C-alpha positions in Angstrom: 91.4 16.8 78.0 88.5 19.1 77.3 89.4 21.7 74.7 87.6 25.0 75.6 88.7 28.4 74.5 88.9 30.1 77.9 90.2 33.4 79.2 93.1 33.5 81.6 92.3 33.1 85.3 93.0 36.8 86.0 89.9 39.0 86.7 87.5 36.1 87.0 85.7 37.6 90.0 82.5 39.4 88.7 80.3 41.9 90.4 78.2 39.0 91.5 81.2 37.1 92.9 81.1 34.1 90.6 84.5 32.5 90.0 84.1 30.5 86.8 87.5 28.9 87.2 86.2 26.7 90.1 82.9 24.7 90.5 79.9 26.7 91.9 79.9 26.9 95.7 76.9 26.6 97.9 77.0 30.4 98.3 76.9 30.8 94.5 73.9 28.5 94.2 72.1 30.4 96.9 72.8 33.7 95.2 71.4 32.4 91.9 68.3 31.1 93.6 67.7 34.5 95.3 68.1 36.3 91.9 65.3 34.3 90.3 65.8 32.3 87.1 65.5 35.1 84.6 68.0 37.4 86.4 70.3 34.5 87.1 70.2 33.6 83.4 71.1 37.1 82.4 73.9 37.4 84.9 75.4 34.0 84.0 75.2 34.9 80.3 77.2 38.0 80.9 79.8 36.2 82.9 80.1 33.3 80.6 80.4 35.6 77.6 83.2 37.4 79.3 85.0 34.3 80.4 84.9 32.3 77.1 87.2 33.7 74.5 86.3 32.2 71.1 89.4 33.8 69.5 91.8 32.4 72.1 93.4 29.1 71.3 94.4 28.5 74.9 93.3 25.0 76.1 91.6 24.7 79.5 93.0 22.2 82.0 90.6 19.4 82.9 89.7 20.9 86.3 88.8 24.4 84.9 87.0 22.8 81.9 84.9 20.6 84.2 84.0 23.6 86.4 83.0 25.6 83.3 80.6 22.8 82.2 79.0 23.0 85.7 78.5 26.7 85.2 77.1 26.2 81.7 74.6 23.6 83.1 73.5 26.1 85.7 72.9 28.6 82.9 71.1 26.0 80.8 68.8 25.3 83.8 68.1 28.9 84.4 67.5 29.6 80.7 65.1 26.6 80.5 63.1 27.6 83.5 62.8 31.2 82.5 61.1 30.3 79.2 57.4 30.9 78.6 55.3 27.8 78.0 53.7 29.6 75.0 57.1 29.5 73.2 57.3 25.8 73.7 53.8 25.3 72.5 54.7 27.1 69.3 57.7 24.9 68.8 55.3 21.9 69.2 53.1 23.2 66.5 56.2 23.5 64.2 57.0 19.8 64.9 53.6 18.5 64.0 52.2 20.8 61.3 53.4 21.6 57.9 52.2 22.3 54.3 52.7 20.9 50.9 54.1 23.2 48.2 51.6 25.5 46.5 48.8 24.7 49.1 47.4 26.5 52.1 46.0 23.5 53.8 47.7 22.1 56.9 49.1 18.6 57.3 49.3 17.1 60.8 52.2 14.8 61.3 51.4 12.4 64.3 54.1 10.9 66.5 56.1 8.1 64.8 55.8 9.6 61.3 57.9 12.1 59.4 56.8 15.1 57.2 56.6 14.5 53.4 60.0 15.2 51.7 58.6 18.3 50.1 56.9 19.7 53.2 57.0 23.4 53.9 57.7 24.2 57.6 55.5 26.6 59.5 57.2 29.8 60.6 57.6 30.5 64.3 55.4 33.6 64.0 52.6 31.7 62.4 53.1 28.7 64.9 52.7 31.2 67.8 49.3 32.3 66.5 48.3 28.7 65.7 49.2 27.6 69.3 46.3 29.7 70.7 43.7 28.4 68.2 41.2 26.0 69.9 41.2 23.6 67.0 45.0 23.4 66.8 45.3 22.9 70.5 42.7 20.2 70.5 44.5 18.3 67.7 47.8 18.5 69.6 46.2 17.5 72.9 44.3 14.6 71.4 47.0 13.3 69.1 50.5 14.6 69.9 50.4 14.5 73.7 49.8 11.7 76.2 46.2 11.1 77.1 44.9 13.7 79.6 47.7 16.2 78.9 47.1 19.8 78.0 48.9 22.8 76.7 49.7 25.0 79.6 50.7 28.7 80.0 53.1 30.5 82.3 56.8 30.1 83.0 58.4 26.7 82.9 59.7 27.3 86.5 56.0 27.4 87.6 55.3 24.2 85.8 58.4 22.5 87.4 57.4 23.8 90.9 59.7 25.4 93.4 61.1 22.3 95.0 62.3 20.7 91.8 63.4 24.0 90.2 65.6 25.1 93.1 66.6 21.8 94.5 68.3 20.7 91.3 70.4 23.9 91.1 72.7 22.3 93.6 72.8 18.9 91.9 75.4 19.0 89.2 75.1 15.3 88.4 71.4 15.6 87.8 71.8 18.6 85.6 74.6 16.9 83.5 72.4 13.8 83.0 69.4 16.0 82.1 71.2 18.1 79.5 73.1 15.1 78.0 69.7 13.6 77.3 67.9 16.6 75.9 66.8 16.7 72.2 65.6 19.5 70.1 62.2 17.8 69.7 61.5 17.5 73.5 58.4 19.2 74.8 59.8 20.7 78.0 56.6 21.8 79.8 55.6 18.1 80.0 59.1 16.9 80.7 59.3 19.1 83.7 55.8 18.3 84.8 56.6 14.6 84.6 59.8 15.0 86.7 57.7 17.0 89.3 55.1 14.3 89.5 57.8 11.6 90.1 59.6 13.7 92.7 56.5 14.4 94.6 55.3 10.8 94.5 58.8 9.4 95.5 60.6 12.1 97.5 63.1 9.6 99.0 63.7 7.5 95.9 63.8 9.8 93.0 67.4 11.0 93.7 68.7 7.4 93.9 67.0 6.7 90.6 67.5 10.1 89.0 68.5 8.7 85.6 65.4 6.5 85.6 63.2 9.5 86.4 64.9 11.5 83.6 64.4 8.7 81.0 60.7 8.3 81.9 60.1 12.1 81.9 61.5 12.5 78.3 59.8 9.4 76.9 56.5 10.4 78.4 56.4 13.9 76.9 54.7 12.7 73.7 51.9 10.4 72.7 52.9 6.9 71.8 52.4 6.3 68.0 49.0 4.8 67.2 50.7 1.9 65.4 52.9 0.9 68.4 54.5 -1.6 68.7 54.5 -2.2 64.9 52.3 -2.1 61.8 51.6 -5.9 61.7 49.3 -6.3 64.6 45.9 -4.7 65.2 46.2 -2.2 68.1 43.3 -3.6 70.0 45.0 -7.0 70.3 48.1 -5.6 72.0 48.1 -5.8 75.9 49.1 -2.1 76.0 49.1 0.1 79.1 50.6 3.6 79.2 50.7 4.5 82.9 51.4 7.9 84.4 55.1 8.8 84.9 55.0 8.3 88.6 53.3 4.9 88.3 55.9 3.8 85.8 58.7 5.0 88.1 57.3 3.1 91.1 56.9 -0.1 89.1 60.5 0.0 87.8 62.0 0.8 91.2 60.0 -2.1 92.8 61.1 -4.5 90.1 64.7 -3.4 90.5 64.8 -3.7 94.3 63.0 -7.0 94.4 65.7 -8.4 92.0 63.3 -9.2 89.2 65.6 -7.6 86.6 68.8 -9.0 85.0 70.8 -5.7 85.5 70.6 -2.9 88.0 68.8 0.0 86.5 70.9 2.5 88.5 73.9 1.6 86.4 72.4 2.9 83.1 72.4 6.5 81.7 69.0 8.1 80.8 69.8 7.6 77.0 70.1 3.9 77.7 67.2 3.6 80.0 64.8 5.1 77.5 65.1 1.8 75.7 63.8 0.1 78.8 61.0 2.3 79.9 59.3 2.3 76.5 57.8 -1.0 77.5 54.1 0.1 77.2 52.6 -3.3 78.1 50.5 -4.4 81.1 52.1 -5.4 84.4 50.7 -8.9 83.8 52.8 -9.2 80.6 55.9 -8.0 82.4 55.4 -10.4 85.2 55.0 -13.3 82.7 58.4 -12.4 81.1 60.1 -12.1 84.5 58.9 -15.5 85.5 59.1 -17.5 82.2 62.1 -16.2 80.4 65.2 -18.0 81.8 67.9 -16.4 79.6 70.7 -14.3 81.1 72.1 -11.0 79.8 75.0 -12.8 78.1 72.8 -15.0 75.9 69.6 -13.0 75.5 70.0 -13.1 71.7 68.4 -16.5 71.9 65.1 -14.9 72.8 64.5 -14.3 69.1 64.7 -17.9 68.1 62.5 -19.0 71.0 59.5 -18.2 68.7 58.9 -20.8 66.0 59.0 -19.3 62.5 55.9 -19.9 60.5 56.8 -20.0 56.8 53.2 -20.8 55.9 52.1 -17.3 57.0 54.5 -15.8 54.4 53.3 -18.1 51.7 49.7 -17.3 52.5 50.5 -13.5 52.7 49.3 -13.4 56.3 51.7 -10.7 57.5 49.3 -9.3 60.1 48.7 -11.1 63.4 45.2 -12.6 63.6 45.5 -15.1 66.4 43.8 -13.3 69.3 45.5 -11.2 72.0 49.1 -10.4 71.2 50.6 -11.7 74.4 54.0 -13.3 75.0 52.3 -16.6 75.8 50.2 -16.5 72.6 53.2 -15.7 70.4 55.2 -18.6 72.0 52.2 -20.9 71.4 51.3 -19.9 67.9 54.7 -19.0 66.5 55.2 -16.1 64.2 57.1 -14.3 61.6 60.2 -12.1 62.1 58.4 -9.1 63.4 56.7 -11.2 66.1 60.1 -12.8 67.0 61.6 -9.3 67.3 58.7 -8.0 69.4 58.8 -11.0 71.7 62.5 -10.7 72.3 62.7 -6.9 72.6 59.7 -6.5 75.0 60.7 -9.5 77.1 64.1 -7.9 77.4 62.7 -4.6 78.5 60.6 -6.4 81.1 63.8 -7.9 82.5 65.5 -4.5 82.6 67.6 -4.8 79.5 67.7 -1.9 77.0 66.4 -3.3 73.7 65.5 -2.0 70.3 63.5 -3.4 67.4 65.0 -3.0 63.9 63.6 -3.4 60.5 65.3 -3.3 57.1 65.2 -4.1 53.5 67.3 -6.8 51.9 67.7 -8.6 48.7 64.4 -10.5 49.3 62.4 -7.7 51.0 61.8 -6.7 54.6 63.1 -8.3 57.7 62.9 -7.5 61.5 65.4 -8.3 64.2 66.4 -6.7 67.6 69.4 -5.4 69.6 70.0 -5.3 73.3 72.6 -4.3 75.9 74.3 -7.4 77.3 76.0 -5.2 79.9 76.2 -1.6 80.8 78.9 -1.1 78.2 78.0 -3.4 75.3 75.2 -3.5 72.7 74.5 -6.6 70.6 72.7 -5.2 67.5 72.3 -8.1 65.1 70.2 -10.6 67.1 68.1 -12.4 64.5 69.5 -10.5 61.6 69.6 -12.6 58.4 73.1 -12.3 56.9 71.9 -14.0 53.7 69.5 -11.2 52.9 72.1 -8.4 52.6 70.4 -6.2 55.1 72.5 -3.1 54.7 71.0 -1.1 57.6 68.4 -1.3 60.3 66.0 1.5 61.3 64.0 1.9 64.4 62.1 4.5 66.4 63.8 6.5 69.1 61.2 6.4 72.0 62.3 9.9 73.1 61.3 11.6 69.8 59.5 8.8 68.0 61.6 9.7 65.0 63.6 7.1 62.9 67.1 6.2 64.0 69.5 3.8 62.3 71.7 1.1 63.8 74.6 3.6 63.3 73.0 5.9 65.8 72.7 3.1 68.3 76.4 2.2 67.6 77.3 5.7 68.7 75.2 5.2 71.8 77.0 1.9 72.4 80.3 3.7 72.1 79.1 6.2 74.7 80.0 8.9 72.2 78.0 11.6 74.1 80.1 10.9 77.2 83.5 11.6 75.6 85.4 14.7 76.7 85.6 16.1 73.2 81.9 15.8 72.7 81.2 17.5 76.0 83.6 20.4 75.0 81.8 20.6 71.6 78.4 20.9 73.2 79.8 23.6 75.6 81.0 25.6 72.6 77.5 25.3 71.1 76.0 26.7 74.3 78.4 29.6 74.1 77.4 30.2 70.5 73.8 30.5 71.7 74.7 33.0 74.4 76.7 35.1 71.9 73.9 35.1 69.3 71.4 36.1 72.0 73.7 39.1 72.8 73.9 39.9 69.0 77.6 39.1 69.0 77.3 37.2 65.8 81.1 37.1 65.0 81.8 35.5 68.4 78.8 33.1 67.8 80.3 32.0 64.5 83.7 31.5 66.1 82.2 29.4 68.9 80.4 27.3 66.3 83.7 26.8 64.5 85.3 25.8 67.8 82.5 23.3 68.3 83.1 21.6 65.0 86.9 21.7 65.5 87.1 20.2 69.0 84.8 17.3 68.0 84.5 17.1 64.2 82.4 13.9 64.4 79.6 15.7 66.4 76.7 15.9 63.9 74.8 18.3 66.1 77.6 20.9 65.9 77.6 20.8 62.1 73.8 20.9 61.9 73.6 23.9 64.2 76.4 25.7 62.4 74.5 25.2 59.1 71.3 26.5 60.7 73.1 29.5 62.0 74.6 30.3 58.7 71.2 30.1 57.0 69.7 32.3 59.8 72.2 35.1 59.5 72.3 34.8 55.7 76.0 34.1 55.5 77.6 34.4 52.1 76.6 31.4 50.0 80.2 30.4 49.3 80.8 30.2 53.0 77.8 28.0 53.4 79.0 25.8 50.6 82.4 25.5 52.2 80.7 24.6 55.6 78.8 21.7 54.1 81.9 20.5 52.2 83.8 20.4 55.5 80.9 18.6 57.3 80.8 16.0 54.5 84.5 15.2 55.1 84.2 15.2 58.9 81.1 13.0 59.0 82.4 10.3 56.6 81.6 7.6 59.2 78.1 8.9 59.8 76.3 8.3 56.5 72.9 9.7 57.6 74.3 13.0 58.7 76.8 13.1 55.8 73.9 12.7 53.3 72.0 15.6 54.9 74.9 17.9 54.2 75.4 16.5 50.7 71.8 17.3 50.0 72.1 20.8 51.4 75.3 21.3 49.3 73.5 20.2 46.1 70.7 22.7 46.8 73.2 25.6 47.3 75.1 24.5 44.2 71.9 24.7 42.1 71.1 28.2 43.6 74.4 29.4 42.3 73.8 28.0 38.9 76.2 25.1 39.3 73.8 22.4 38.2 76.5 20.0 37.0 78.2 20.2 40.5 74.8 19.6 42.1 74.3 16.5 40.0 77.8 15.3 40.8 77.1 15.7 44.5 73.9 13.7 44.2 75.7 11.0 42.2 78.1 10.7 45.1 75.2 10.0 47.4 74.1 7.2 45.0 77.5 5.6 44.5 79.0 6.0 48.0 76.1 4.2 49.7 75.5 1.4 47.3 77.2 -1.2 49.4 76.3 -0.3 52.9 73.3 2.1 52.8 71.2 1.5 49.7 68.3 3.2 51.5 70.2 6.5 51.2 71.0 5.9 47.5 67.4 5.1 46.8 66.2 8.2 48.6 68.1 10.3 46.0 67.0 8.1 43.2 63.3 8.6 44.2 63.8 12.3 44.3 65.2 12.3 40.8 62.4 10.1 39.3 59.8 12.3 40.9 61.5 15.5 39.6 61.6 14.0 36.1 57.9 13.0 36.3 56.9 16.6 37.3 59.2 18.2 34.7 58.7 16.0 31.7 55.8 13.6 32.3 55.7 9.8 32.0 58.3 9.4 29.3 61.0 11.5 31.1 60.1 9.9 34.4 60.5 6.4 32.9 63.9 7.3 31.4 65.1 8.5 34.9 63.6 5.4 36.5 65.5 3.0 34.3 68.6 5.0 34.6 68.4 4.8 38.4 67.6 1.1 38.3 70.6 0.4 36.1 72.8 2.6 38.4 71.8 1.1 41.7 71.4 -2.4 40.4 70.6 -5.5 42.4 72.0 -4.0 45.6 68.8 -1.9 45.8 66.6 -4.9 46.5 63.6 -4.1 48.7 64.8 -0.5 49.3 64.6 0.2 45.6 61.2 -1.4 45.2 59.7 0.5 48.2 61.3 3.9 47.7 61.5 4.1 43.9 59.4 1.4 42.3 56.2 1.7 44.3 55.9 5.5 43.8 56.7 5.3 40.1 54.2 2.4 39.5 51.5 4.3 41.4 52.2 7.4 39.3 51.8 5.4 36.1 48.5 3.9 37.4 47.2 7.3 38.4 48.0 8.6 34.8 46.0 5.7 33.4 49.0 3.8 32.0 48.5 0.4 33.6 50.2 -1.5 30.8 53.4 0.4 31.3 53.0 0.0 35.1 52.8 -3.8 34.7 55.8 -3.8 32.5 57.7 -1.9 35.1 56.8 -4.5 37.7 58.0 -7.2 35.4 61.3 -5.4 34.9 61.8 -5.1 38.6 61.2 -8.9 39.0 63.7 -9.7 36.3 66.3 -7.4 37.9 66.0 -8.6 41.5 65.0 -12.3 41.0 63.3 -12.6 44.4 63.0 -16.0 46.0 59.6 -17.6 45.6 57.2 -16.6 48.5 59.8 -14.1 49.9 58.4 -10.7 51.1 59.8 -9.1 47.9 58.3 -11.7 45.7 54.9 -11.3 47.3 55.2 -7.5 47.1 55.9 -7.6 43.4 52.9 -9.9 42.9 50.7 -7.4 44.8 52.0 -4.6 42.6 51.3 -6.5 39.5 47.8 -7.2 40.6 47.2 -3.5 41.2 48.2 -2.8 37.6 45.4 -5.0 36.1 
């Protein structure tokens, strides 16, 4: 049952005649359309704020809760379409520009990369000014947006067009899929423009394939990373093609209806389909896979081992593909290393309509790549080609909607259809109400709605994150913020990535209040709690501590902290420790002219981890040693 804090049914009829206890009627939809999106947004906000009682513990029955979600989605749609594109452009500036501490120069962060750990974010006020500067606009249009796209002005309703904007008001299923897919990093002017182009090109098909249209629209609102599909193949060798959204849509519909795919695309949600439509390869490559790959959805894990593994490339340190065009046929003929096996399997799977994702991770002998795929519309297989002997504690990939890193834990949540659970839906509804209350300057009610959101679905990381942001924004008492992060840490115990973010925030607040020992204890917990399953998170904290020691006390203090962390994390760190802690520390020693000490550090790493001969870790340490001479 959805748990929403609702008022009693008495007095639900407003001056505008909306009965929030029941789903919106055709008359309600027409009334909203006639008001215009801004007025409709304001009226809905007023009614929703009067209907939702954050202090009332009364639970809604399933029917009224479902109706309330439909009304919230109508408000979400009106709120979105009443936005100015200039506001969205400023948010895009904030996502792609930042500064380093004690500098005024700007850093541009292209799609697929993350800001430096010490990056200073651009304020919204400054971002708004920057969004109108020709040089900034040109950088975004050339590097952050798909080729040919531009930053537009006006209302988002104008960009969406009347037909799409008003037609979808009456389509509760479309709105639910759309808002279930949304992410804070989406660039909505382009998302809506993409949807409009698909609808206008395929007016009779886009409804039937609405989830496909939504997935394409969200994936196509950003430039594809320049290094796609991975760093170990020159870009000009990849048979890459990034077609317009409407062309992509037409190709997928044709493939689906001519039975070229293993599963019916109409059975997937947009969050699953985004791992299909990120197949930015030529139609010829897709056709090859559809004709040549004879595997079925139940045994598609075998696609990884179809490619002969070439040990001699590892021995010769030839990690980058150098055998001509990077086609499926060439990879099958030449063989490859794990990254080629993962690419071949994942992209062939996408060509056949299977959601797939490429993972990479660090193990005891260095890096490895593998893939995961959906074997049916309810089951993900995430360890295809994963080497159990390497102690690969986690896998990371890029989310094609945001081009930001995701872990295999995030995909496990997707596999469990976490976002479709009633409690998650109720939690997100409470978050929407918190936004409405904050907009109305009802901050106490906003805080209570946020508390409801974390209470009804304590495992929702979005709820805890937004509660933390709200607390910072309204400058809540620091002890309240400390308590919030402590509660989040307990609630998110099965989500290590989110848990660590709150542990880091907690440590920062503890230092602000002079509790340095408590902050160190919190960071030590990150180190120790993740040693067995997420050494990448442990190594992240270790790297921060070594860097802080270098800055505070120079080489000697930095070396003491480095050896302390090496001893603490031990052999479990493997490639993660070398990459995240060892490489930066050795580079710092070289920069300071201490190559002898740098070489000794590399030798200590080798003694500690004892890599297999010619393994990726062995070769990396050899390269590090060479740089020290």
